[in-house]
C-alpha positions as a Markdown table, in Angstrom:
| # | Residue | x | y | z |
|---|---|---|---|---|
| 1 | Met | -59.4 | 9.7 | -4.2 |
| 2 | Trp | -57.8 | 8.0 | -7.2 |
| 3 | Thr | -54.4 | 9.5 | -6.5 |
| 4 | Gln | -54.7 | 8.5 | -2.9 |
| 5 | Ile | -55.3 | 4.8 | -3.9 |
| 6 | Val | -52.4 | 4.9 | -6.3 |
| 7 | Gly | -50.2 | 6.6 | -3.7 |
| 8 | Lys | -51.0 | 4.1 | -1.0 |
| 9 | Thr | -50.2 | 1.2 | -3.4 |
| 10 | Arg | -46.9 | 2.9 | -4.2 |
| 11 | Leu | -46.2 | 3.5 | -0.5 |
| 12 | Ala | -46.7 | -0.2 | 0.2 |
| 13 | Leu | -44.7 | -1.7 | -2.7 |
| 14 | Ala | -42.0 | 0.7 | -3.8 |
| 15 | Pro | -38.5 | 0.4 | -2.3 |
| 16 | Lys | -38.2 | 2.9 | 0.6 |
| 17 | Glu | -36.2 | 6.2 | 0.0 |
| 18 | Asn | -35.4 | 9.2 | 2.2 |
| 19 | His | -38.1 | 11.9 | 2.7 |
| 20 | Trp | -40.9 | 9.7 | 1.2 |
| 21 | Trp | -39.5 | 10.2 | -2.4 |
| 22 | His | -40.7 | 6.6 | -3.2 |
| 23 | Val | -44.3 | 7.7 | -2.9 |
| 24 | Thr | -44.2 | 10.6 | -5.4 |
| 25 | Leu | -46.4 | 10.7 | -8.5 |
| 26 | Tyr | -44.9 | 12.4 | -11.5 |
| 27 | Val | -46.6 | 14.8 | -14.0 |
| 28 | Ser | -46.9 | 13.3 | -17.5 |
| 29 | Ala | -48.2 | 14.7 | -20.7 |
| 30 | Arg | -51.7 | 13.3 | -20.0 |
| 31 | Gly | -51.9 | 13.3 | -16.2 |
| 32 | Leu | -49.9 | 11.6 | -13.5 |
| 33 | Thr | -47.7 | 8.5 | -13.4 |
| 34 | Thr | -45.6 | 6.4 | -11.1 |
| 35 | Thr | -42.2 | 5.1 | -11.9 |
| 36 | Pro | -41.9 | 1.3 | -12.3 |
| 37 | Ile | -42.8 | -0.5 | -9.1 |
| 38 | Pro | -41.4 | -4.0 | -8.4 |
| 39 | His | -43.9 | -6.6 | -7.4 |
| 40 | Gly | -42.7 | -10.2 | -7.1 |
| 41 | Thr | -41.0 | -11.2 | -10.3 |
| 42 | Thr | -42.6 | -8.4 | -12.4 |
| 43 | Val | -42.7 | -4.6 | -12.5 |
| 44 | Phe | -45.7 | -2.5 | -13.0 |
| 45 | Glu | -46.5 | 1.2 | -13.7 |
| 46 | Val | -49.7 | 3.1 | -13.0 |
| 47 | Lys | -50.9 | 6.0 | -15.2 |
| 48 | Leu | -53.7 | 8.4 | -14.4 |
| 49 | Asp | -54.8 | 9.8 | -17.8 |
| 50 | Phe | -56.9 | 12.9 | -17.1 |
| 51 | Ile | -57.6 | 13.5 | -20.8 |
| 52 | Asp | -59.2 | 10.1 | -21.5 |
| 53 | His | -60.3 | 9.7 | -17.9 |
| 54 | Arg | -58.7 | 6.3 | -17.4 |
| 55 | Leu | -56.4 | 4.6 | -14.9 |
| 56 | Thr | -54.1 | 2.2 | -16.7 |
| 57 | Val | -51.7 | -0.4 | -15.2 |
| 58 | Leu | -48.9 | -1.6 | -17.4 |
| 59 | Thr | -46.7 | -4.6 | -16.5 |
| 60 | Ser | -43.3 | -5.7 | -17.5 |
| 61 | Asp | -44.7 | -9.0 | -18.9 |
| 62 | Gly | -46.8 | -7.1 | -21.5 |
| 63 | Arg | -50.2 | -7.0 | -19.8 |
| 64 | Thr | -52.3 | -3.8 | -19.7 |
| 65 | Arg | -55.4 | -3.3 | -17.6 |
| 66 | Gly | -57.4 | -0.1 | -17.2 |
| 67 | Ile | -60.6 | 1.3 | -15.7 |
| 68 | Glu | -62.5 | 4.5 | -16.3 |
| 69 | Leu | -62.0 | 7.3 | -13.8 |
| 70 | Gly | -65.2 | 8.4 | -12.3 |
| 71 | Pro | -66.9 | 8.9 | -9.0 |
| 72 | Arg | -67.0 | 5.6 | -7.0 |
| 73 | Ser | -66.3 | 4.4 | -3.5 |
| 74 | Val | -63.0 | 2.7 | -2.6 |
| 75 | Ala | -64.9 | -0.6 | -2.1 |
| 76 | Asp | -66.4 | -0.4 | -5.6 |
| 77 | Phe | -62.9 | 0.4 | -7.0 |
| 78 | Tyr | -61.5 | -2.8 | -5.3 |
| 79 | Thr | -64.3 | -5.0 | -6.6 |
| 80 | Ser | -63.8 | -3.7 | -10.2 |
| 81 | Thr | -60.0 | -4.4 | -10.3 |
């Protein structure tokens, strides 16, 4: 479910490309990551770390925010972010 939420966010915000390439999540050394996604005047990147069990969002203005990966409903996810 975590990858679905990240994928839907990427689908809504990333610039459109042929064959849905703008929705792809990429394998990283610790899990999955997006490429930078523009949002207003900033850019952000989402990392799913399957070793430390964390979802981390990094922004171009230096902010970092994260939550623990674990079983929870989508509604609970949105209230915790």
